[in-house]
N, C-alpha and C positions, 0 to 999 in steps of 0.2 A: 508500407506494405500495401499491395493491391490485391483485391479479391478476384476470383474468377469473373464475377459480374463486371467489375471495373475493366478488366482486360477485354472482355467481350465488347463492352461499349466503346472502348478505344479503337476497336477494329471494325467499327461500322454498324453495330446494331442500333436499334431505334433510340431516339433521344426525345426528351421533353423540353419544350421551350416554355418558359414562364415569364410573363411580364406583368408586374404590378404597377398600377398607375396612381399617382397622387394627382387629383383633379378636383376642382370645385364641384360640389354636388349639383349646383344649378346648371352646369354645362354637360352633364352626363348624357342626356338623351341625344343631343346633337353629335357629341363625340362618338357615341356608340353607333349611330347611323352611319357615320363616315368610316368608322372602324370596320363595320360589316362590309362596306364596299372594298376596302383594302384587303380584307380577309378573303373575299371572293377571288382576288388575284392569286392568292397563295393556294387556294383550293385546287387550282388547275396545274400547279407546279409538280414536277416529278418528285416523288418521295413524301408528299403530303399525306398524312393519315387522317387527322381530325383536329378541330379547334373549338374551344368553348370560351366565351367571355362570361365572367361571373361579376355580379354587381353586389356591393355591400348592402345589407339591409338597413344599416344606420348611416345617416348623413355625417355622423361624427367619426366614422372610421377613417383612419389615415389613408388607407388604400381603398379607393372607391371602386376600382375595377381590377380584376385579375384575369389575365388571359392565359390559358393552358392549351398548348398545341403539341401534337405528337408528329414526329417526322421519322422516316425510315432510317436516316443517318444524319450525322453532323454535316456531312458534305452536301446532302440534299437541302438541308436548312440553309446552309451558307450560300449555295447557288441561288436559291429562291429569294433570299433577302438581298442579294446583290442586284436584283432587277432594278434598273434605273427608274421605271415608272413607280414601283413600290416605294423606293427611297424618296422620290419627290412627293408622293402622296402622304407619306409618313411625316415628312418635314412640314408640309402644308397644314396637316392636322394639328400639329403642335403650335403653329403660328396663328391659327384661326380662332383660338380660344381667348377670352378676355383675361382669364387668370392663367398663369403658367401650368402646363401639364408636364409632370415629371415621370417619365417611364423608367422602370428599373428591370431591364431585360437580362435573361441568362438562360443558358442551356444546361440541363440537368440530367443525371442518370439516376435511376431508381436504385436505392441502396437497401431499403427495407420495404416489403410488401406484405400486407395482411389482408385476409378475407374472412368474412363471416364463416363460422364452422358449418 
């Protein structure tokens, strides 16, 4: 069963891209600096709305970084991430760390939204 919200999202409304990173806490600062450079490439792409990188407060957290980006549509996100320069920089970033970086990307639709009364 699909809801009206799911049907709307399937037909091109905005989507949320979330990528959680497993990365050694000692490598965070350098990785974040390079991530920001890659994110600047995305900022100028058609359909980009916004992006935020979140850092865990505890070095013991499994996911040290969480990126949340919003795009006008799935198609806009797909076109932006197909950019060869972005792909090359993303691969380079994973290979330049001492410990492996494990990204866990996905595109999501909002299914429940709450706001303060």
